[in-house]
C-alpha positions, 0 to 999 in steps of 0.5 A: 202825583205831580208831573215834572214841568219845565220852567216857563221859558222852556215850556214853549218848545215842548212836545207838540201833538199831531196836526189837525187838518185846517189848522196851523202846522204842528209836529207829530209828538204826543202832548205832555200831561200837565198835572200840577202847577210848576210851583205847586197849588198856591193857597187861596187868599182870603185876607186883605193883608195877604192880598196887599202882599200879593199885589206887591209881588205882582207889581214887582213882576215882569211882563204881561199878567194872566187872568182867569175867573171861575163862576157858578153858571148853572148853579147860581143866578148871578154871574159873579166870580167865585175865584180869580186866578192871576199869574205873572213872571216873577210873582207866581200864581195867585188864587183870590177868593172874591167872596171873602175879599170883595173889592180887588182894586188893589190888584188893579193898582198893582198891574197898572197899564200892564197887558192882560192875557185872557182866554175868551176875554168877553166871558170873564171881563164882566165879572172882573169889572164887578170887582174893580178889575178892568184892563187897559190893554189885553191879549185874548188867546182865544180870539188870536186862535180864531184869527189864525185859523184854528178850528178848535180854540178852547184853552186846553186844545190851544195849549196842546196844539201850540205848546204841546201840553195836555191840561186837565179840564175836568172841573170846568162845570163845577159849582165854584160857589162851594166852600171850601173849594176842593184841592183838585179844583184849585189845581185845575184853576191854577193850571188855567193860568199856568201857561197863558202868557207862554201861549200868548207869546207863541200866538203873537209870533204866529200873528206876526208871521201871518201878517195878522198882528194888526188885525189882532191889536185892533180886535183887542182894543175894541174889546177893551173899549166896548161898553157893557152889554145891554140887557137882552130884549124879551129874554123869556123868548129864549125858553127852550121849546117856546116854538110849541106855543102856537098862540099869543095867549100861550106866549103870554103864559110863557112870559108870565111863568118865566118872569115868576121863575126869574123873580124866585131865582134872583131872590134865592141866587139859584140858577133859574133852571134849578127853580123850574126847568124850561120843559116844565114851563112849556108843559104847564103852558100847553096843558093849561091846568085850571087848579093846583090838583091839575098842575101837580099831576104834570111830571115835574110839578109833582115833586115835593120841592116844586109842589110847594110853589104851585100857587106861584105858577098857577097865579102866573098862568091865571094872570096871563089868561086874564090879559086883554088882547092888546096886552098879549105879546107879539107872535114874533119877538125882536131879532135883537138887531131891529131886522127881520130874521134872515130866513124871512127876508125872501118873503119880506123883501126878495131883493134884499134877500138876494143882496144878503146872499151876495154879501155873504158869498163875497165875505166867505171868499175873503174869509177863506183866503185869510183863513179865519171864520167869516164872523170874525171878518165882519160881524153877521149883524152888520152884514145883515144891516147893510144888506137890508138898508144900503147907503142911499148913494152906493160908493165905496166911501159910503159903504166904508162909512156904514161899516165904520158906523156899525163898529167894523174895525179898520182892518175889516173895512180894508178887506171887505169894503170894496167887495161888500159895495159890489155885492150891494149892487142889484143886477139889472132888470132888462127887457129879456127878463121882463119877458121871462126868458132868462132862467131862474137864478141868473143875475137879472133872471126870474126867481122865486121869493123862496130863493131870495133872488130879485125877479119879475112879476110880484117880486118886481112890484114889491121892489118898486113899491118898497118893503112891506108894500111901502111906496115912498120914503126910505123903504121904497128906496132901499128895496129898489134894485141898484142896476148900475155898478159902483166905481171907485175914485181910482176908476176900479169898477165894482161889478154887481155881485161883488167883483171889481176890476183893478183891486184894493180899497178905494175912496168915493165912487160914481155910477158906471155903465151897467154893460161895462165888461168888468167881471168879478175876480179875486177875493171880492168876487161872490161865490158862483156855481158853474151855472152862474148862480150866486151861492149864499153861505150858511146861516152860521156865516155872516 
C-alpha cells in the first residue's frame, strides 16, 4: 500500500504534530504517514552507463542536492557505503550501488559546486569521500536543528516536527551489505532523501528568523574544510568493561586480545563484536586461563565457532603475560586532548578545576540565552584546554586568539570570548582567606580539592608550586591564581567569575583594580546559587 503524497512544493505546509516543550513552536496536527516516495521506489543503479545517464539528469536538475549513505555498521569491519541515495528537483531520486559501481566521481562532476544537503553530515562524508564524492558547500539539517534548539534531531523527528510527515525508520540498523537489497529497505532508503531539501528550506527560514543563519553558515563551512579524522589513540581502551582490569598486566592482556580480534575482523571484513564480544575479552583477561581446556570452559569460548580460534586468544594472553614491566601499558590512557580527565582536575590542580567550573557556568548561561546545546556554542575540549592553560597575559584579545587557534568559529568567539576571559580570572587570595575565616566555596574562600575551588593550605601551596609539583616554567605560571580582573580596550571590566561591565566583545586588555565594583551581569556572568557559590555545569556540557 502506498500513500498519496503532495508534490515537494506542497509538502512543507503539511500537517504538523504537537509541540514539544523546549522546541520551536508547531501546531497540534498529527503527522501524516509517508509510506512511499512520491515517484515510487527507483531501481538500484549498478551499471556505469546507467550511472552516466543519471548523472546527466542530476546536472539538469535545479537547487540543492540531497545525499545520504547506508553502511553496515555492526555487521562489517569497514565503514564503507553500501548504498548511496541522491535526490534533486527535476532529477528525482537515485539509488546507487557503490559496490558494483566503484568510483562515483561522475556524480561529483555533475553536481559541481551545488550545495549538498545531508543529515548528520559527519557520519556520511567519510564514506562518500572514499567514492570520490566531496561537497564544496553543504547544509546539515541535524546541525541546523541543534542551533535552533530542537531537543530531538533525528531525521524522522525533524521531518515530523518541521514538515508534519512521519517517516518509516524501521531499517536503520539493517545489514546493508546484503545483496540483493529487499524492496522495503530500498523504500526506506529513498524516503531518507525524499524531503531532505524541503526540510533544509524550512530550517533555513527558521535560522534567518532567529538570526542564526550566519552561525549555521560558518559551521557548515567548517565541516567542509575539516581534514580527515585522526585515528583514535589506543582504541583498545574503549573495550566495554575495561574498568574491571585492575593491573597493568591485565590491561596488557586486554590490549593483546583486542589487537588479535581486530586483526581477524579486518581480514574477514566482519564487525569485531561478531568475532568476539567485549564481554568475552574481559572474561578471559580476568580468569587468565592457562590452557585451551580452561579457556573453552568460559561461556562464550565454549561455542563451536569461537572454539576453533582458541589458539589465537591463548597466544594473545600468553604474549601479554610474557611482557617486561616497561612494556606494559600505563594505568590510564590519553584523554584524546592531551589533558587529564576533567574528573581528576580537582586533585591535580584545584585552581584549574575552579577555573573550568567558572568557564562551564558562563558558557551554559550563554547557550541557554541562545537556545542551543552548550557543546555547539563552544567545543568542550576547547573549553577544557583554555581552562587548563590560559594565555600568559589574560586579555580578551589573547583569549580570542586562543579560541581561534583551537578552532572556534568567529560567531562562537564573538558570543563567548569576553565571558570566558572573565571566567579565567582567578579570585583573589587575601588575608581574611589566609586566616581561614571565609566559608568554603566563596570566591577567594577556603575549599577542598574535591570541590575544585582554589583555597588555602595545600591548595595554595599547589597553586604556588605549579601543576604536579612543578615550581617553575609554564606549569607554575598556569596554576598561579589570577587575582586581577582583565579589562577590554574599551574600558569594559571583565570581572573574576565571568562577568563584565559594559558589554560586547572587545580588543586587548589591561589589568584593573581587583576591588573595582564591577559585578557579573548578562550572558557573560557565571551561574551562581543564592550563597554566591559558582555552579559548574554537568560533564555533558563544556
